C-alpha positions as CSV (number, residue, x, y, z in Angstrom):
1,M,-19.4,-93.1,22.9
2,G,-19.4,-95.0,20.4
3,V,-19.9,-92.3,17.9
4,Q,-17.6,-89.9,19.8
5,L,-14.5,-93.2,18.9
6,L,-16.0,-93.4,15.5
7,L,-15.5,-89.4,14.6
8,I,-11.9,-89.3,16.0
9,A,-11.0,-92.8,14.3
10,A,-12.3,-90.6,10.9
11,Y,-10.4,-88.0,11.9
12,M,-6.8,-89.9,11.6
13,L,-7.6,-91.1,8.4
14,P,-5.1,-89.7,5.8
15,L,-8.0,-88.4,3.5
16,K,-7.6,-85.5,1.3
17,L,-11.5,-83.4,0.1
18,Y,-9.6,-80.5,-1.6
19,E,-6.4,-78.7,-1.6
20,I,-6.3,-75.5,0.0
21,Q,-3.6,-72.8,0.2
22,L,-3.0,-71.0,3.7
23,P,-0.3,-68.4,4.7
24,E,2.6,-70.4,6.6
25,W,2.0,-68.0,9.8
26,L,-1.8,-69.3,9.5
27,R,-0.5,-73.0,9.1
28,Y,1.8,-72.8,11.8
29,S,-0.9,-70.5,14.2
30,G,-2.2,-73.9,14.4
31,L,0.4,-76.0,16.1
32,F,-0.2,-73.0,18.7
33,I,-3.7,-73.6,19.3
34,L,-2.8,-77.1,19.3
35,S,-0.3,-76.7,21.7
36,L,-2.6,-74.9,24.1
37,A,-5.6,-77.0,23.9
38,V,-2.9,-80.2,24.9
39,V,-1.8,-77.9,28.1
40,F,-5.5,-77.3,29.0
41,G,-6.5,-80.8,28.6
42,V,-3.9,-81.9,30.8
43,V,-4.7,-79.5,33.4
44,A,-8.1,-80.7,33.1
45,V,-7.2,-84.2,33.6
46,L,-4.8,-83.4,36.2
47,Q,-8.2,-81.9,38.0
48,L,-10.5,-84.7,37.6
49,N,-7.3,-87.1,38.9
50,R,-9.1,-90.1,39.7
51,K,-13.1,-88.7,39.3
52,L,-11.7,-88.8,35.2
53,S,-14.7,-91.4,33.7
54,P,-15.8,-92.0,30.0
55,F,-19.3,-91.6,31.1
56,P,-21.7,-88.9,31.0
57,S,-23.0,-89.6,34.4
58,P,-21.0,-87.6,37.4
59,V,-19.5,-90.1,39.6
60,A,-20.9,-91.1,43.1
61,D,-18.4,-89.6,45.5
62,G,-17.3,-86.8,42.5
63,K,-17.5,-82.6,43.6
64,L,-18.3,-79.7,41.7
65,I,-15.2,-78.4,40.5
66,T,-15.3,-75.0,38.7
67,T,-11.4,-73.7,39.7
68,G,-8.5,-74.2,37.4
69,A,-9.5,-75.3,33.4
70,F,-13.2,-75.4,34.6
71,R,-12.9,-71.8,35.5
72,F,-12.7,-71.3,32.2
73,S,-14.6,-74.0,30.5
74,R,-17.8,-76.1,32.1
75,H,-16.3,-78.9,29.3
76,P,-12.5,-78.7,29.5
77,M,-12.0,-82.1,28.0
78,Y,-14.4,-81.3,25.2
79,T,-12.7,-77.6,24.7
80,A,-9.3,-79.3,24.6
81,L,-10.2,-82.2,22.1
82,L,-11.8,-79.5,20.1
83,F,-9.2,-77.1,19.9
84,S,-6.6,-79.8,19.6
85,G,-8.6,-80.9,16.3
86,F,-9.3,-77.5,14.8
87,G,-5.1,-76.9,15.6
88,Y,-4.1,-79.6,14.0
89,A,-6.5,-79.4,10.9
90,L,-5.2,-76.4,10.8
91,Y,-1.7,-77.1,10.4
92,N,-2.1,-80.0,8.3
93,I,-4.3,-78.2,5.8
94,S,-6.9,-80.4,6.0
95,L,-10.7,-79.8,4.9
96,Y,-11.7,-83.1,5.8
97,Q,-10.5,-82.8,9.4
98,L,-11.7,-79.7,10.1
99,L,-14.8,-81.0,8.4
100,I,-14.7,-84.3,11.5
101,T,-13.9,-81.4,14.0
102,G,-17.1,-79.4,13.2
103,F,-19.3,-82.9,13.3
104,L,-17.2,-83.8,16.7
105,F,-18.5,-80.3,17.9
106,L,-22.0,-81.0,17.4
107,L,-21.9,-84.2,19.3
108,F,-19.8,-82.5,22.0
109,Y,-22.6,-79.7,22.2
110,Y,-25.8,-82.2,22.5
111,K,-23.7,-84.7,24.3
112,S,-22.9,-81.8,26.9
113,D,-26.6,-80.8,27.0
114,Y,-27.3,-84.3,28.4
115,E,-24.3,-84.0,31.1
116,E,-25.4,-81.2,32.3
117,I,-29.0,-82.0,33.3
118,L,-27.2,-85.0,35.0
119,L,-24.7,-82.4,36.7
120,M,-27.5,-79.7,37.6
121,R,-29.3,-82.8,39.5
122,K,-26.4,-83.6,41.3
123,Y,-25.3,-80.5,42.1
124,P,-27.7,-77.7,42.8
125,E,-24.5,-75.1,42.8
126,Y,-24.4,-76.2,39.3
127,N,-26.8,-73.4,37.7
128,T,-25.1,-70.8,39.2
129,Y,-21.8,-72.1,38.0
130,K,-23.3,-72.9,34.6
131,K,-24.6,-68.7,34.0
132,S,-21.3,-67.9,34.7
133,T,-18.9,-70.2,32.4
134,R,-19.1,-70.7,28.9
135,R,-19.4,-74.4,27.3
136,F,-17.0,-74.4,25.5
137,I,-14.1,-71.4,25.2
């Protein structure tokens, strides 16, 4: 959790590693990606409602959600953060922010591995869900 917060804080720093040029249409597609990611994340948060937790272990009285945002991604919150980071970095033409988003991807990949072990222990049907739904979009 601490590494995740540090990476998100680092993402916010106004650093430029290298000046790159992108066509305007590609740059503004970043805003489109960011917008979709925000909507996707809001849907996931609304679905989790009071079951939302910053910790990887499933909440005691939770149920396995496989509809809505969870139909498209086993980890829609991570997906939303990754696509938000990518979209804004693209719009901002920031190689630095793209790099931080890459580090977040690695962190979320391994963190979701751990979460999935806990989810499989709590929900026997998770393994079937895992086979039919991607980790991230």
